[in-house]
N, C-alpha and C positions, 0 to 999 in steps of 0.2 A: 839864303843856305842851300844848298844845291840838293837834293832831287836825290835821295839810296835810290833810284829805280832808274833805273840808262834807259829801258828797256818794256815795252807797254806790248800788251795783244790787247786789243780788242772784240769780245766776240760776243755777237748777236743771237738773235730766236735760230738760230742757222738748218733747221730742219723744216720751220716751218714759212715757207715765201711770203704769203702776208704779210704777216707775224710782222717780219722783218720789214715791209716795205713801212709801214705802221711806224718803225722805229730809223723810218731812214734815215732824217735831217738828222737827230739827236743824234748816232752815230758817226755823222758827217761831223759835229761841230766837234763830235768830245777830240777824235780824233785834230783834227786840223790845231786841236785846242793847246792838245800834248806838242804836236809837231812842232808849234808856233816857241815852246821851250823849249825845243833842241829834244827830246825825249823819242827815240826813232819807237814807229811804233809801225805794230806786226797785224793785219785786217785777219781776220778765220778768212778761210777762202769759199764759202758757203757765204756766210755775211759781205762779204764784197762783191760777193759778184750781185748781190741780192738789193745790195744798200746802194749800188757803184757810185762811187770815191773812188777819183783813183794820185796815182805815185806811190800810192803807201804799200807797199813787201808785204806779202799774204802767202800762207800757209799753211796746212790742210790742220782740223782741233785733236790729229793728234799729234802732227812734227812740231802745230806751234807752241807748246809748253816749254819745247827744246830750247826753246829766240829770244825768248825773253824773265826779264826778272816779276814779268807784276801781272796779272791776266785781268780787264775789268771785262762784269758778266750782261749785258741787258738785257734781259729780260725779267718771267717770273722762275719762282722756285721750281718752278720745272725745266727751267733751261738750267739754271744753277745746280740742280741734280744730275744734272748729263753731264755737264761740262767737270764737278768736281769730279765722277766715276773716272773718269777718262784723261788727265790733266792729276792724276793720286802721286805718280809716281815722276814725278815733273819737280815737284816740291817747290812751288809757288806761291806764293797769298793771291789769293782771294775779294776782291769788290764785286757788287752784286751792284747795281744800279734798277729798281725796281720799275717795267713794264707790266708786270702782271698783276695779280686780283689781290693776293693775300703781300708776298716780302716778309716772309722771317726772316729765310737768307738773305736776299733782297733787298739791303735796308739803305738804301739811297735813294734821292726822291727823282724824277728825272729832270721834275723842273729846275733843282739846285745843286744840280751831278759836277759844273764848270765847278763853284765852291764852293761842292765839299770834297772835289776829288781836289784839287791846290792844295784844300790844307795835309791830305793824306802825303800828295806830295814833299810839305813842308816837315814832315816828323808830325802831327798831330791826331794818333791814331793807336786805337786800339789793337790788341791781337790776340786772337780766340784759334785755338784746336778743335778740330771735331772728329772723332774717331768715326769708321769707314767698317763696315759689315765683308765678310767674306764667310758667305756657304759655298757648302762645294755638294752636288748628287749623287747617288752611289744608288747600282744598283748591280748584285749581288758582284759588289766588294772592287767595282771597273768605276772612277771617274769618267761621269758622263758630260757634265757640265758645270761650270763653276763662275760663279760672276761677284763682283761686292754693290754695296749702297750704305749711300751715305744716309736716306732715311729707315727704311726698313727692306724685308726680307718676310714677304708673307705666304702659305701654304695657303689654302682657300680652295672649298669646291667649286664648282659645276655647278648642277643639279639640284644634290641629294646632300646631305649629311655625310662628314667624313669619321672616318674614327686612326684617331693617331697617337704614338706612345714617343713622351718625349721625356729626352733621358741628360742630367746636367753632369760633366764630368765623373763619366760614366755610374751614375750611380740614379739607379727608376726616379723618376717622381712623379707622372702620373698620367692617365692614359684616359683619352677628352673622346667624345663626339662633338661633333658640330659643323659650322661652318669655316671653322679654317682657326690658323694660328696667325698671328703678328710677332715680327720677333725684332724689336725699336730700335735704336741707339736712343743718345736722348736726345738729338737735333730730331727725326723722326715721330717723337711722343706727339708734335705739336700737329704733326698730320692723322693717317687713318686708325692712327694709334688711340689718337683723342677723341674722335667720334667714337669707335668702339669698347666706349671707355677707361681705358687706358688712362695711368698715372703724364704727369706732365713733369719730365725727368730735364734738371739745369743743365745742359751741358758743362759743366765745372765737372760732374760728377763722370764718374767709370768704371760706365752701368748697360748691362743690357735690359731692353724693356718683353717680358715676358703676355702676350692679353692675349682669352682668347674672344673667336667671334667666334658670340651668339652661341655661345655653350650650351648642347643637350642636357647638363647637371649647374645647376646654379653659381654651388659651389666653389664650382671654376673659378677660382679668382684672377685678374697681373700679376702674376708678380715679378719683381726687380733682380741679377744678379750679375756679383762681378763683369766687370768687361772680361774679365780671363778665365769667363768659366769658356768650354768647348759644350756645345748644346748638341745634342742629337733628337734631331725629330724619325720617328717610321712611319714608312705609311702601314697599317693593319688592313683599313677598308677604303674603299674610293671606286668611284664609279664615271665621276669627272671630277678633275687636279689640275691644278699647277701651283707651281706657284714664281711666283715675282720680284723684279729688285728693283725699291723706288718704283713699282708700278708701270715703269717705262720696259720693263724684260719680259715677258711671261713664257715659261716651260712647263710643257705637260707632262704630272706624276703619275704614275701605274703604284698597284702595291708592290710590295717591299722595295721601294724606293727608300734612301737613307740619305735627309738629307744633314751636313754637318757643319753647323752655323756658329764661327769666333772672330771674335776682333780681327781687323788688317790689320797688315803689318805697317801700312802706314797711316798716319791722320794726316787733312787739309789744316791749311792754314785760310781763316780768311778773315778781312781790315776792316775793323767798326768806325765811326765816326770816331775822334776822340770820350765826346759825351753820352753815348750809346748807352745804355740801360736795359739786361734784361727787359727787369719785371715794367718800366716802360713799356720794351714791344708789344711785351703779350697783352696787358694792359687795355692799351691802344687795338690792336688787333683783335682781343677777343671781349671786344667792347665787354671789360670790365668795372664798377663801378669807381 
């Protein structure tokens, strides 16, 4: 049976040269394996430079999604987060080969990658949609920054407690003093949110989790709301604070900044092996009995 994927991009840890050297052989093997199946192979430009395979087309991370109908990401969850945000508007599915530590998002093992990729090419896979968040920062009613996150948007103090107010769909919820607030997608509830005591939300849930970070009042508990909600966070008192997107971009915040968080207009699509089970993945990654 002919594969539905005619052109495939391979993207490594393109921001980290030393990490790319570690996966050089795997990237080259995968590229040659796909090319032998008459698939048009594209390499992300920095990945190609560090890994040095020859004879393949290259494009920047910003442009490569326009050239292919599938992207294979070789790295850890951090690499997948970065790629997912960048390729969100390309509307192509992503497959992750785990060369990191946890692999909540990159679930193919490197040692099995050729066999597993062949199964995907043969149509043996599960498709899963994951939501993203868009967070807009306003000062005096003027938009000063907007970014997207697959895991979470975090408002966090630097040195001292910060005080913030939260409104959901125009309704006042609470005023909180503490180290900050995590606004997480279901995907992100196995990341920072989990270490802060937040709930694990199944990726199929259309929900956003609000998880306080070390709240001054212990009655401030995590809550989950509909993904259609518009969440407004107002900074009331702050000495040193920032907002981060998936922990990979930070922006300094000031008193009276307003942050509007809502579901992004597009989701991303992940492809998993046909035998993939979310609960089995949790059991293995979190060492459940």
